[in-house]
Backbone as CSV, one residue per row, in Angstrom:
resi,resn,N_x,N_y,N_z,CA_x,CA_y,CA_z,C_x,C_y,C_z
1,UNK,80.528,79.912,100.443,81.840,80.383,99.970,82.172,79.852,98.596
2,UNK,81.926,78.594,98.362,82.509,77.976,97.191,81.492,77.154,96.422
3,UNK,80.389,77.804,95.999,79.373,77.077,95.265,79.944,76.445,93.993
4,UNK,80.943,77.098,93.395,81.514,76.625,92.145,82.699,75.691,92.366
5,UNK,83.139,75.548,93.626,84.341,74.774,93.896,84.030,73.292,93.800
6,UNK,84.752,72.581,92.945,84.485,71.162,92.704,85.563,70.268,93.281
7,UNK,86.604,70.841,93.892,87.704,70.031,94.411,88.465,70.846,95.450
8,UNK,89.264,70.172,96.249,90.174,70.880,97.135,91.294,71.469,96.291
9,UNK,91.588,72.735,96.504,92.542,73.444,95.650,93.948,73.334,96.225
10,UNK,94.898,72.776,95.459,96.294,72.774,95.912,96.756,74.207,96.184
11,UNK,97.334,74.420,97.338,97.670,75.777,97.770,99.101,75.823,98.291
12,UNK,99.818,76.870,97.918,101.193,77.082,98.381,101.349,78.485,98.922
13,UNK,102.127,78.604,99.989,102.553,79.906,100.489,103.961,80.154,99.965
14,UNK,104.157,81.305,99.331,105.473,81.713,98.827,105.919,82.891,99.681
15,UNK,106.867,82.656,100.574,107.223,83.693,101.534,108.710,84.033,101.460
16,UNK,109.114,85.001,102.258,110.486,85.494,102.248,110.504,86.951,102.644
17,UNK,111.660,87.443,103.070,111.757,88.795,103.604,111.686,89.831,102.488
18,UNK,111.580,91.101,102.878,111.480,92.195,101.923,112.591,92.138,100.873
19,UNK,112.212,92.276,99.602,113.187,92.407,98.534,113.847,91.132,98.079
20,UNK,113.372,89.968,98.563,114.031,88.718,98.218,113.627,88.213,96.830
21,UNK,112.518,88.733,96.289,112.120,88.342,94.937,110.906,87.431,94.873
22,UNK,109.976,87.573,95.822,108.807,86.693,95.848,107.922,86.874,94.618
23,UNK,107.637,88.123,94.274,106.755,88.362,93.133,107.395,87.871,91.842
24,UNK,108.697,88.094,91.690,109.409,87.587,90.514,109.322,86.068,90.444
25,UNK,109.440,85.412,91.597,109.348,83.950,91.637,107.956,83.478,91.228
26,UNK,106.919,84.163,91.692,105.559,83.773,91.323,105.322,84.012,89.835
27,UNK,105.852,85.097,89.306,105.759,85.333,87.861,106.399,84.189,87.082
28,UNK,107.536,83.709,87.581,108.207,82.576,86.938,107.331,81.328,86.975
29,UNK,106.688,81.085,88.108,105.803,79.923,88.222,104.615,80.039,87.273
30,UNK,104.045,81.237,87.159,102.900,81.431,86.272,103.271,81.175,84.818
31,UNK,104.492,81.532,84.453,104.935,81.287,83.073,105.120,79.797,82.788
32,UNK,105.304,79.002,83.846,105.529,77.566,83.674,104.264,76.724,83.861
33,UNK,103.172,77.334,84.267,101.976,76.553,84.564,101.400,75.928,83.296
34,UNK,100.714,74.790,83.406,100.061,74.185,82.240,99.084,75.168,81.603
35,UNK,99.041,75.200,80.290,98.213,76.174,79.585,96.733,76.021,79.895
36,UNK,96.302,74.808,80.223,94.875,74.576,80.452,94.454,74.818,81.906
37,UNK,95.368,75.317,82.720,95.050,75.562,84.120,94.922,77.048,84.416
38,UNK,94.028,77.363,85.349,93.881,78.721,85.857,94.414,78.763,87.283
39,UNK,95.389,79.632,87.521,95.974,79.761,88.845,95.528,81.078,89.467
40,UNK,95.342,81.053,90.770,94.941,82.244,91.504,96.071,82.658,92.445
41,UNK,96.170,83.957,92.692,97.220,84.489,93.572,96.594,85.488,94.548
42,UNK,96.835,85.275,95.833,96.460,86.241,96.858,97.722,86.955,97.297
43,UNK,97.748,88.265,97.128,98.946,89.059,97.410,98.697,89.942,98.624
44,UNK,99.606,89.872,99.585,99.540,90.702,100.775,100.762,91.605,100.805
45,UNK,100.552,92.916,100.942,101.669,93.853,100.983,101.642,94.636,102.285
46,UNK,102.843,94.967,102.773,102.951,95.741,104.008,102.370,97.135,103.814
47,UNK,102.626,97.736,102.659,102.126,99.075,102.380,100.637,99.074,102.100
48,UNK,100.065,100.262,102.038,98.628,100.409,101.900,98.156,100.466,100.449
49,UNK,99.065,100.668,99.500,98.637,100.927,98.131,98.336,99.652,97.365
50,UNK,99.229,98.662,97.433,99.022,97.424,96.685,99.530,97.568,95.262
51,UNK,100.765,97.118,95.017,101.400,97.281,93.712,101.563,95.956,92.982
52,UNK,101.866,94.891,93.715,102.244,93.626,93.087,101.144,93.003,92.243
53,UNK,99.891,93.282,92.558,98.799,92.679,91.805,98.857,92.977,90.328
54,UNK,99.303,94.181,89.971,99.397,94.543,88.558,100.429,93.687,87.836
55,UNK,101.557,93.377,88.513,102.571,92.519,87.904,101.981,91.152,87.569
56,UNK,101.215,90.606,88.506,100.729,89.236,88.382,99.552,89.138,87.422
57,UNK,98.691,90.150,87.416,97.580,90.154,86.463,98.082,90.139,85.038
58,UNK,99.258,90.706,84.827,99.859,90.738,83.496,100.053,89.329,82.947
59,UNK,100.249,88.338,83.828,100.442,86.951,83.411,99.135,86.160,83.358
60,UNK,98.018,86.852,83.502,96.737,86.193,83.369,96.243,85.484,84.603
61,UNK,96.875,85.701,85.754,96.443,85.052,86.986,95.177,85.719,87.526
62,UNK,94.396,84.942,88.279,93.295,85.498,89.052,93.915,86.096,90.310
63,UNK,93.780,87.393,90.515,94.533,88.066,91.577,93.598,88.807,92.516
64,UNK,93.862,88.682,93.807,93.236,89.519,94.831,94.351,90.079,95.713
65,UNK,94.199,91.333,96.142,95.210,91.983,96.963,94.669,92.277,98.361
66,UNK,95.540,92.115,99.353,95.227,92.496,100.728,96.340,93.421,101.196
67,UNK,96.247,94.722,100.938,97.293,95.643,101.385,97.119,96.008,102.844
68,UNK,98.187,96.566,103.430,98.082,97.161,104.749,98.565,96.333,105.911
69,UNK,99.625,95.550,105.742,100.178,94.810,106.859,99.948,93.315,106.748
70,UNK,100.417,92.559,107.746,100.258,91.108,107.759,98.788,90.749,107.643
71,UNK,98.418,89.987,106.624,97.003,89.788,106.329,96.307,88.926,107.363
72,UNK,97.043,88.135,108.129,96.390,87.331,109.159,96.207,88.138,110.443
73,UNK,97.245,88.886,110.824,97.187,89.593,112.107,96.435,90.907,112.010
74,UNK,96.677,91.656,110.944,96.099,92.989,110.826,94.780,92.960,110.077
75,UNK,94.667,92.076,109.098,93.508,92.100,108.216,92.970,90.700,108.007
76,UNK,92.656,90.015,109.091,92.226,88.629,108.980,90.997,88.445,108.128
77,UNK,89.985,89.295,108.311,88.771,89.168,107.534,88.998,89.442,106.054
78,UNK,89.720,90.507,105.670,90.015,90.674,104.253,90.783,89.503,103.646
79,UNK,91.650,88.850,104.432,92.336,87.659,103.931,91.322,86.572,103.592
80,UNK,90.382,86.326,104.501,89.367,85.313,104.247,88.510,85.684,103.050
81,UNK,88.131,86.950,102.951,87.321,87.399,101.821,88.083,87.201,100.511
82,UNK,89.377,87.528,100.524,90.184,87.357,99.317,90.295,85.902,98.902
83,UNK,90.565,85.019,99.873,90.664,83.597,99.567,89.336,83.072,99.054
84,UNK,88.234,83.434,99.715,86.927,82.943,99.312,86.574,83.380,97.891
85,UNK,86.898,84.634,97.570,86.597,85.138,96.228,87.382,84.371,95.174
86,UNK,88.631,84.028,95.482,89.443,83.277,94.522,88.975,81.833,94.422
87,UNK,88.659,81.208,95.546,88.182,79.831,95.510,86.872,79.714,94.744
88,UNK,86.034,80.740,94.825,84.755,80.716,94.118,84.931,80.657,92.607
89,UNK,86.127,81.007,92.121,86.409,80.932,90.684,87.017,79.586,90.283
90,UNK,87.044,78.647,91.238,87.448,77.270,90.970,88.834,77.186,90.310
91,UNK,89.859,77.773,90.931,91.198,77.725,90.317,91.801,76.330,90.437
92,UNK,92.803,76.080,89.607,93.525,74.811,89.671,94.634,74.844,90.711
93,UNK,95.083,76.021,91.097,96.074,76.174,92.156,95.951,77.574,92.726
94,UNK,96.203,77.694,94.038,96.204,78.981,94.723,97.591,79.226,95.295
95,UNK,98.181,80.368,94.958,99.454,80.799,95.517,99.191,81.994,96.429
96,UNK,99.774,81.971,97.614,99.591,83.056,98.571,100.949,83.690,98.845
97,UNK,101.050,84.990,98.589,102.285,85.737,98.821,102.083,86.688,99.992
98,UNK,102.508,86.305,101.200,102.385,87.225,102.335,103.418,88.351,102.219
99,UNK,103.164,89.426,102.933,104.158,90.474,103.020,105.469,89.917,103.583
100,UNK,106.567,90.510,103.166,107.863,90.084,103.687,108.019,90.295,105.180
101,UNK,107.074,91.031,105.787,107.099,91.271,107.231,105.993,90.496,107.933
102,UNK,105.415,89.511,107.233,104.279,88.783,107.785,104.680,87.607,108.645
103,UNK,103.676,86.990,109.273,103.872,85.860,110.181,103.362,84.585,109.502
104,UNK,104.226,83.790,108.912,103.756,82.608,108.178,103.043,81.592,109.052
105,UNK,103.417,81.507,110.326,102.773,80.534,111.206,101.275,80.800,111.309
106,UNK,100.890,82.057,111.446,99.472,82.392,111.559,98.715,82.077,110.275
107,UNK,99.358,82.316,109.133,98.693,82.060,107.858,98.525,80.562,107.638
108,UNK,99.566,79.782,107.955,99.459,78.325,107.852,98.337,77.822,108.752
109,UNK,98.296,78.346,109.978,97.253,77.931,110.903,95.864,78.215,110.376
110,UNK,95.700,79.361,109.757,94.385,79.719,109.208,93.990,78.775,108.071
111,UNK,94.940,78.442,107.206,94.644,77.576,106.068,94.359,76.143,106.501
112,UNK,94.884,75.746,107.677,94.638,74.400,108.191,93.431,74.346,109.133
113,UNK,92.764,75.467,109.327,91.631,75.515,110.237,90.414,74.814,109.634
114,UNK,89.424,74.548,110.465,88.211,73.875,110.013,87.522,74.632,108.881
115,UNK,87.682,75.946,108.874,87.008,76.763,107.865,87.411,76.378,106.448
116,UNK,88.663,75.914,106.279,89.164,75.632,104.926,89.490,74.158,104.679
117,UNK,89.226,73.290,105.653,89.673,71.909,105.511,89.024,71.188,104.327
118,UNK,87.842,71.618,103.897,87.184,70.981,102.757,87.478,71.673,101.437
119,UNK,88.244,72.752,101.488,88.442,73.552,100.290,89.901,73.683,99.866
120,UNK,90.814,73.581,100.832,92.226,73.828,100.541,93.063,72.597,100.858
121,UNK,93.926,72.235,99.928,94.920,71.181,100.119,96.269,71.866,100.247
122,UNK,96.721,72.075,101.486,97.928,72.868,101.708,99.174,72.072,101.358
123,UNK,99.852,72.494,100.322,101.110,71.900,99.892,102.277,72.702,100.477
124,UNK,103.443,72.589,99.878,104.671,73.143,100.450,104.614,74.655,100.649
125,UNK,105.104,75.090,101.800,105.441,76.492,102.010,106.868,76.691,101.520
126,UNK,107.041,77.596,100.559,108.348,77.836,99.948,108.874,79.187,100.432
127,UNK,110.017,79.178,101.077,110.635,80.406,101.566,111.857,80.742,100.728
128,UNK,111.861,81.942,100.171,113.018,82.443,99.443,113.901,83.243,100.391
129,UNK,115.202,83.149,100.182,116.139,83.914,100.987,117.266,84.413,100.086
130,UNK,117.715,85.613,100.328,118.902,86.144,99.670,120.100,85.706,100.508
131,UNK,120.990,84.853,99.986,122.096,84.333,100.794,122.932,85.420,101.449
132,UNK,122.992,86.603,100.839,123.775,87.699,101.404,123.231,88.144,102.760
133,UNK,121.960,87.857,103.026,121.354,88.299,104.282,121.860,87.536,105.497
134,UNK,122.444,86.350,105.279,122.954,85.581,106.412,124.134,86.274,107.084
135,UNK,124.742,87.255,106.424,125.866,87.985,107.010,125.435,89.318,107.623
136,UNK,124.117,89.550,107.701,123.606,90.832,108.159,122.686,90.604,109.365
137,UNK,123.075,91.129,110.534,122.292,90.892,111.747,120.915,91.540,111.677
138,UNK,120.717,92.516,110.793,119.388,93.100,110.640,118.386,92.036,110.203
139,UNK,118.887,91.010,109.517,118.030,89.918,109.086,118.095,88.752,110.057
140,UNK,119.299,88.311,110.380,119.437,87.092,111.182,118.863,87.238,112.587
141,UNK,118.775,88.473,113.096,118.196,88.689,114.419,116.727,89.098,114.354
142,UNK,116.175,89.162,113.141,114.775,89.519,112.981,113.905,88.273,113.149
143,UNK,112.911,88.343,114.033,112.110,87.161,114.346,111.334,86.654,113.138
144,UNK,110.810,87.574,112.317,110.057,87.135,111.137,110.964,86.411,110.151
145,UNK,112.167,86.915,109.967,113.151,86.257,109.084,113.410,84.839,109.576
146,UNK,113.601,84.693,110.868,113.855,83.369,111.451,112.652,82.454,111.276
147,UNK,111.448,82.995,111.525,110.237,82.185,111.413,109.990,81.730,109.982
148,UNK,110.215,82.622,109.033,109.988,82.272,107.632,110.862,81.103,107.207
149,UNK,112.105,81.086,107.665,113.002,79.980,107.343,112.617,78.718,108.108
150,UNK,112.293,78.865,109.388,111.984,77.696,110.211,110.751,76.960,109.718
151,UNK,109.762,77.704,109.227,108.498,77.102,108.809,108.490,76.671,107.348
152,UNK,109.595,76.867,106.653,109.664,76.492,105.241,109.693,74.982,105.070
153,UNK,108.908,74.480,104.132,109.051,73.099,103.680,110.150,73.013,102.625
154,UNK,110.217,74.055,101.808,111.257,74.174,100.780,111.916,75.530,100.969
155,UNK,113.225,75.562,101.073,113.940,76.829,101.214,114.822,77.013,99.989
156,UNK,114.751,78.214,99.407,115.409,78.478,98.128,116.291,79.710,98.239
157,UNK,117.559,79.544,97.895,118.472,80.684,97.813,118.265,81.353,96.462
158,UNK,117.711,82.555,96.468,117.527,83.323,95.236,118.698,84.301,95.090
159,UNK,118.870,84.839,93.909,119.920,85.829,93.639,121.318,85.254,93.878
160,UNK,121.501,83.974,93.584,122.825,83.379,93.804,123.864,83.979,92.860
161,UNK,123.405,84.554,91.742,124.332,85.199,90.816,124.951,86.448,91.424
162,UNK,124.323,86.991,92.458,124.835,88.192,93.127,125.545,87.856,94.437
163,UNK,125.612,86.570,94.764,126.136,86.139,96.066,127.559,85.603,95.946
164,UNK,128.317,85.745,97.029,129.685,85.240,97.062,129.689,83.770,97.479
165,UNK,130.860,83.143,97.394,130.976,81.757,97.846,130.677,81.642,99.339
166,UNK,131.081,82.652,100.093,130.802,82.644,101.533,129.299,82.734,101.798
167,UNK,128.583,83.527,100.997,127.135,83.635,101.138,126.468,82.289,100.874
168,UNK,126.900,81.626,99.811,126.329,80.324,99.454,126.637,79.300,100.547
169,UNK,127.858,79.363,101.081,128.239,78.441,102.148,127.367,78.657,103.388
170,UNK,127.048,79.912,103.686,126.189,80.206,104.834,124.790,79.625,104.624
171,UNK,124.300,79.710,103.396,122.996,79.118,103.082,123.034,77.602,103.249
172,UNK,124.069,76.974,102.703,124.200,75.521,102.799,124.304,75.081,104.266
173,UNK,125.006,75.872,105.070,125.129,75.554,106.494,123.769,75.613,107.171
174,UNK,122.976,76.636,106.814,121.648,76.738,107.410,120.810,75.504,107.084
175,UNK,120.807,75.107,105.810,120.004,73.950,105.397,120.459,72.698,106.138
176,UNK,121.771,72.508,106.233,122.306,71.296,106.868,122.019,71.251,108.366
177,UNK,121.938,72.417,108.989,121.770,72.460,110.443,120.334,72.734,110.866
178,UNK,119.415,72.798,109.917,118.025,73.101,110.235,117.443,72.054,111.183
179,UNK,116.786,72.516,112.236,116.243,71.602,113.245,115.198,70.672,112.645
180,UNK,114.352,71.216,111.757,113.364,70.408,111.051,113.832,70.265,109.613
181,UNK,114.183,69.063,109.162,114.702,68.887,107.797,113.725,69.413,106.749
182,UNK,114.277,70.010,105.707,113.461,70.535,104.624,113.122,69.422,103.631
183,UNK,111.979,69.561,102.982,111.604,68.598,101.954,112.479,68.751,100.712
184,UNK,112.946,69.975,100.485,113.836,70.239,99.348,114.476,71.601,99.559
185,UNK,115.569,71.829,98.870,116.169,73.162,98.848,116.829,73.350,97.497
186,UNK,117.072,74.597,97.153,117.672,74.868,95.847,118.335,76.215,95.809
187,UNK,119.084,76.440,94.749,119.766,77.719,94.520,119.390,78.177,93.112
188,UNK,118.846,79.394,93.006,118.314,79.866,91.726,118.703,81.318,91.480
189,UNK,118.515,81.720,90.247,118.644,83.119,89.844,117.295,83.603,89.334
190,UNK,117.013,84.884,89.510,115.809,85.503,88.965,114.530,84.774,89.357
191,UNK,114.529,84.157,90.541,113.317,83.530,91.028,112.824,82.338,90.239
192,UNK,113.714,81.653,89.541,113.308,80.541,88.675,113.035,79.279,89.490
193,UNK,111.878,79.233,90.128,111.524,78.114,90.975,111.160,76.878,90.155
194,UNK,111.406,75.724,90.730,111.042,74.447,90.122,109.587,74.154,90.475
195,UNK,108.722,73.999,89.469,107.305,73.762,89.747,107.079,72.448,90.501
196,UNK,108.035,71.513,90.434,107.893,70.254,91.172,107.835,70.499,92.671
197,UNK,108.447,71.597,93.151,108.421,71.905,94.579,107.004,72.187,95.064
198,UNK,106.145,72.676,94.178,104.791,73.036,94.579,103.996,71.833,95.077
199,UNK,104.276,70.651,94.547,103.486,69.465,94.871,103.960,68.751,96.129
200,UNK,105.081,69.191,96.694,105.562,68.583,97.926,104.653,68.976,99.087
201,UNK,104.527,68.093,100.065,103.676,68.399,101.216,104.118,67.581,102.415
202,UNK,104.052,68.178,103.588,104.367,67.468,104.826,103.133,66.697,105.296
203,UNK,103.369,65.546,105.880,102.277,64.802,106.500,102.370,64.885,108.030
204,UNK,103.368,65.622,108.519,103.608,65.685,109.964,103.618,67.116,110.488
205,UNK,102.762,67.975,109.915,102.743,69.357,110.389,102.398,69.407,111.875
206,UNK,102.981,70.361,112.545,102.741,70.507,113.981,101.248,70.649,114.253
207,UNK,100.733,69.881,115.186,99.301,69.885,115.476,98.803,71.261,115.914
208,UNK,99.699,72.124,116.371,99.252,73.432,116.833,98.625,74.223,115.697
209,UNK,99.047,73.970,114.457,98.470,74.693,113.335,96.998,74.331,113.162
210,UNK,96.684,73.051,113.337,95.314,72.605,113.118,94.356,73.214,114.131
211,UNK,94.890,73.649,115.288,94.029,74.208,116.329,94.196,75.711,116.454
212,UNK,94.748,76.301,115.404,94.947,77.751,115.411,93.605,78.476,115.431
213,UNK,93.488,79.467,116.293,92.278,80.283,116.334,92.630,81.651,115.769
214,UNK,91.980,82.012,114.693,92.296,83.291,114.057,91.754,84.432,114.908
215,UNK,92.316,85.621,114.675,91.882,86.798,115.402,91.481,87.862,114.389
216,UNK,90.421,87.558,113.651,89.958,88.457,112.601,89.479,89.773,113.198
217,UNK,89.782,90.841,112.464,89.285,92.146,112.837,88.232,92.591,111.844
218,UNK,87.840,93.833,111.933,86.877,94.364,110.988,87.502,94.442,109.613
219,UNK,86.645,94.338,108.608,87.163,94.443,107.249,87.701,95.839,107.021
220,UNK,88.884,95.908,106.407,89.505,97.199,106.135,89.088,97.657,104.751
221,UNK,88.624,98.891,104.594,88.182,99.358,103.287,89.350,99.436,102.317
222,UNK,89.095,99.198,101.021,90.180,99.280,100.040,90.704,100.698,99.925
223,UNK,91.992,100.805,99.662,92.610,102.113,99.461,92.436,102.479,97.998
224,UNK,91.522,103.368,97.701,91.241,103.726,96.322,90.805,105.175,96.260
225,UNK,90.797,105.724,95.056,90.445,107.123,94.856,88.932,107.314,94.861
226,UNK,88.511,108.459,95.364,87.119,108.856,95.260,86.883,109.465,93.878
227,UNK,85.643,109.483,93.384,85.362,110.112,92.079,85.880,111.540,92.030
228,UNK,86.642,111.851,90.986,87.185,113.189,90.804,88.477,113.455,91.544
229,UNK,88.911,112.518,92.400,90.147,112.695,93.168,91.352,112.394,92.287
230,UNK,92.358,113.256,92.309,93.529,113.116,91.442,94.580,112.168,92.020
231,UNK,94.764,112.218,93.336,95.731,111.321,93.978,95.387,111.198,95.451
232,UNK,95.967,110.179,96.070,95.795,109.993,97.502,97.060,109.367,98.073
233,UNK,97.345,109.679,99.314,98.527,109.158,100.013,98.087,108.460,101.283
234,UNK,98.809,107.392,101.624,98.496,106.684,102.860,99.758,106.070,103.427
235,UNK,99.879,106.095,104.759,101.071,105.583,105.444,100.707,104.388,106.331
236,UNK,101.718,103.591,106.619,101.533,102.426,107.484,102.815,102.242,108.302
237,UNK,102.711,101.586,109.444,103.897,101.275,110.228,103.644,100.029,111.052
238,UNK,104.736,99.325,111.370,104.627,98.121,112.175,105.846,97.242,111.998
239,UNK,106.152,96.435,113.022,107.247,95.473,112.963,108.591,96.131,112.635
240,UNK,108.753,97.392,113.052,110.018,98.087,112.846,110.166,98.728,111.484
241,UNK,109.098,98.769,110.697,109.159,99.375,109.367,108.039,100.395,109.210
242,UNK,108.247,101.313,108.274,107.215,102.278,107.908,107.071,102.267,106.396
243,UNK,105.900,102.668,105.928,105.694,102.762,104.483,104.871,103.992,104.169
244,UNK,105.026,104.456,102.948,104.182,105.533,102.437,103.910,105.224,100.972
245,UNK,102.639,105.338,100.592,102.272,105.035,99.214,101.359,106.091,98.638
246,UNK,101.407,106.198,97.320,100.545,107.126,96.599,99.839,106.381,95.473
247,UNK,98.611,106.785,95.205,97.868,106.269,94.070,97.381,107.477,93.262
248,UNK,97.537,107.401,91.936,97.187,108.508,91.051,96.140,108.044,90.044
249,UNK,95.229,108.923,89.675,94.161,108.540,88.752,94.744,108.113,87.399
250,UNK,94.036,107.248,86.656,94.615,106.581,85.483,95.152,107.491,84.389
251,UNK,94.636,108.698,84.260,95.098,109.580,83.185,96.394,110.317,83.514
252,UNK,96.909,110.156,84.712,98.146,110.825,85.099,99.326,110.207,84.360
253,UNK,100.164,111.069,83.754,101.331,110.607,82.998,102.594,111.217,83.602
254,UNK,103.562,110.344,83.925,104.826,110.786,84.516,105.936,110.756,83.470
255,UNK,106.897,111.693,83.546,108.063,111.636,82.649,108.972,110.480,83.062
256,UNK,109.216,109.558,82.147,109.946,108.341,82.493,111.323,108.646,83.066
257,UNK,112.110,109.487,82.387,113.494,109.728,82.813,113.557,110.341,84.206
258,UNK,112.707,111.326,84.461,112.710,111.976,85.772,112.252,111.006,86.865
259,UNK,111.255,110.193,86.548,110.753,109.222,87.517,111.814,108.175,87.837
260,UNK,112.485,107.681,86.808,113.542,106.690,87.017,114.638,107.271,87.916
261,UNK,115.030,108.501,87.643,116.076,109.133,88.451,115.672,109.278,89.901
262,UNK,114.413,109.643,90.128,113.923,109.781,91.509,113.963,108.444,92.237
263,UNK,113.426,107.394,91.625,113.356,106.091,92.278,114.749,105.514,92.525
264,UNK,115.651,105.753,91.586,117.010,105.220,91.730,117.772,105.890,92.856
265,UNK,117.376,107.091,93.222,118.102,107.832,94.248,117.420,107.817,95.609
266,UNK,116.303,107.085,95.716,115.652,106.962,97.012,116.413,105.968,97.867
267,UNK,116.916,106.424,98.993,117.673,105.549,99.899,116.698,104.883,100.856
268,UNK,116.017,103.839,100.341,115.001,103.132,101.119,115.211,101.635,100.980
269,UNK,114.671,100.877,101.932,114.789,99.419,101.902,114.124,98.843,100.659
270,UNK,112.978,99.414,100.271,112.179,98.807,99.208,111.326,99.869,98.545
271,UNK,111.304,99.879,97.210,110.423,100.757,96.453,109.783,99.928,95.350
272,UNK,108.460,100.024,95.246,107.736,99.337,94.176,106.782,100.328,93.534
273,UNK,106.615,100.222,92.232,105.712,101.148,91.554,105.193,100.543,90.256
274,UNK,103.975,100.896,89.922,103.417,100.659,88.584,102.963,102.022,88.100
275,UNK,103.616,102.528,87.056,103.422,103.923,86.682,103.183,104.085,85.176
276,UNK,102.244,104.969,84.845,102.016,105.351,83.458,102.958,106.503,83.133
277,UNK,103.806,106.304,82.120,104.795,107.321,81.767,104.615,107.756,80.319
278,UNK,105.406,108.754,79.929,105.343,109.214,78.546,105.934,108.202,77.570
279,UNK,106.531,107.130,78.093,107.029,106.038,77.255,106.173,104.778,77.363
280,UNK,105.097,104.847,78.146,104.236,103.687,78.319,104.090,103.312,79.783
281,UNK,103.443,102.183,80.035,103.200,101.712,81.396,104.357,100.810,81.817
282,UNK,104.898,101.045,83.020,106.056,100.275,83.479,105.896,99.881,84.943
283,UNK,106.493,98.730,85.271,106.630,98.298,86.652,108.057,98.575,87.090
284,UNK,108.221,99.268,88.204,109.527,99.594,88.769,109.703,98.811,90.066
285,UNK,110.878,98.219,90.226,111.187,97.445,91.419,112.579,97.871,91.880
286,UNK,112.678,98.398,93.101,113.947,98.958,93.577,114.350,98.285,94.884
287,UNK,115.528,97.678,94.895,116.102,97.082,96.102,117.538,97.583,96.213
288,UNK,117.871,98.208,97.342,119.218,98.749,97.547,119.632,99.685,96.421
289,UNK,118.684,100.513,95.993,118.887,101.528,94.957,119.228,100.929,93.588
290,UNK,119.007,99.642,93.423,119.133,98.999,92.116,117.741,98.886,91.515
291,UNK,117.538,99.498,90.346,116.216,99.611,89.740,116.043,98.584,88.629
292,UNK,114.942,97.835,88.705,114.539,96.947,87.620,113.256,97.502,87.022
293,UNK,113.214,97.588,85.701,112.063,98.165,85.017,111.545,97.164,83.983
294,UNK,110.229,96.934,84.000,109.613,96.040,83.027,108.362,96.691,82.450
295,UNK,108.208,96.680,81.115,106.984,97.226,80.520,105.799,96.315,80.807
296,UNK,104.635,96.885,81.011,103.415,96.109,81.189,102.341,96.691,80.274
297,UNK,101.332,95.901,79.975,100.336,96.294,78.976,98.975,96.615,79.564
298,UNK,98.872,96.681,80.886,97.588,96.987,81.509,97.156,98.406,81.159
299,UNK,95.899,98.564,80.819,95.363,99.878,80.475,94.328,100.310,81.513
300,UNK,94.208,101.620,81.686,93.153,102.148,82.535,93.323,101.899,84.015
301,UNK,94.542,101.602,84.465,94.772,101.370,85.888,95.473,102.573,86.507
302,UNK,95.307,102.726,87.803,95.953,103.837,88.492,97.457,103.608,88.589
303,UNK,98.213,104.698,88.560,99.637,104.618,88.879,99.782,104.529,90.392
304,UNK,100.690,103.649,90.849,100.886,103.440,92.276,102.373,103.384,92.580
305,UNK,102.766,103.944,93.708,104.149,103.849,94.164,104.151,103.650,95.673
306,UNK,105.025,102.759,96.134,105.104,102.436,97.565,106.569,102.444,97.992
307,UNK,106.871,103.098,99.120,108.222,103.181,99.655,108.211,102.606,101.068
308,UNK,109.129,101.675,101.353,109.208,101.028,102.667,110.620,101.201,103.215
309,UNK,110.725,101.598,104.490,112.041,101.768,105.096,111.925,101.575,106.604
310,UNK,113.074,101.538,107.265,113.113,101.409,108.717,112.631,102.682,109.417
311,UNK,112.897,103.823,108.807,112.554,105.111,109.413,111.766,105.950,108.412
312,UNK,110.911,106.844,108.891,110.168,107.710,107.977,111.104,108.560,107.126
313,UNK,110.790,108.683,105.860,111.526,109.556,104.953,110.775,110.881,104.859
314,UNK,111.356,111.889,104.215,110.626,113.163,104.072,109.481,113.011,103.075
315,UNK,108.380,112.413,103.542,107.273,112.074,102.645,106.709,113.298,101.929
316,UNK,106.605,114.437,102.639,106.047,115.637,102.003,106.904,116.081,100.829
317,UNK,108.223,116.049,101.014,109.119,116.449,99.929,109.003,115.492,98.747
318,UNK,108.914,114.186,99.052,108.777,113.203,97.982,107.464,113.412,97.229
319,UNK,106.415,113.707,97.968,105.123,113.972,97.313,105.199,115.210,96.425
320,UNK,105.862,116.252,96.908,105.994,117.473,96.102,106.735,117.189,94.793
321,UNK,107.757,116.323,94.859,108.502,115.994,93.644,107.615,115.226,92.667
322,UNK,106.888,114.242,93.170,105.992,113.468,92.307,104.958,114.371,91.651
323,UNK,104.386,115.277,92.419,103.381,116.182,91.860,103.989,117.152,90.857
324,UNK,105.245,117.546,91.098,105.887,118.475,90.154,106.084,117.832,88.789
325,UNK,106.279,116.503,88.767,106.451,115.791,87.506,105.202,115.883,86.635
326,UNK,104.046,115.883,87.258,102.806,115.864,86.474,102.186,117.229,86.308
327,UNK,102.790,118.243,86.961,102.261,119.601,86.840,103.049,120.434,85.849
328,UNK,104.160,119.849,85.347,104.999,120.598,84.395,104.291,120.748,83.053
């Protein structure tokens, strides 16, 4: 696995529910890393397309993607392959971003297993939370949401600039009443994590993690275009959510204004896209119909869009609209 690996690699899990800002937080960490260090990122997305990797590659990180559900439960072998490929490049730190619908306990258990004990130094698991979610039973009654907070070594309230005093108070109450005390907690905007949190580590992790037995399945083939194929669509479902994603060949150009209008009006839990437009290449991030757009400089990559919601949307109609943009 690691012929080139000369040391145990400090490793952090950056977790949190859908739309909380995990990728933005990792981008912030990459901008703060020492210039002489190479950091690696393993990204797991619930959808099948895989969008976040393009955001992170823009910052020069070594990136591997595991799309298609919780990488430990659904795609255990691809998770191992992704980690091994990154470790073989001898990074100075490894960051793992599970899907917002993933099971952090299983991932922690895998990283603490005998397979990685000589290669990975597991540091703090950092869980981001949007304080506004504490007032919404869709989150507070969700088992994954509860697990992500319970297993956090560091818990961080993100988007505090959008939160009320009552939201912040609910976050503070959670931290104060947590059954297992946190190593640290904080309140931030725009995912501005403190790099000092990365070096924190528990010495008393539950022994059950060390004896975790993974349940790897067959390797899942990458979702990519065949030669000459113009686009492809793929759907996924699980844990009460559904997704639909499209990938378009690199020469496809979308009209920026029409695309922005479409994404802004999609009534979905989460929309992510990296798209080549007539104004350039852009990353689109949509939460609660609020659109964030950032230019990126990657060339020759496919345009990708992923939509995640509680219930299936009219995928055929959405596909027809996307195709109409490029057929005009």
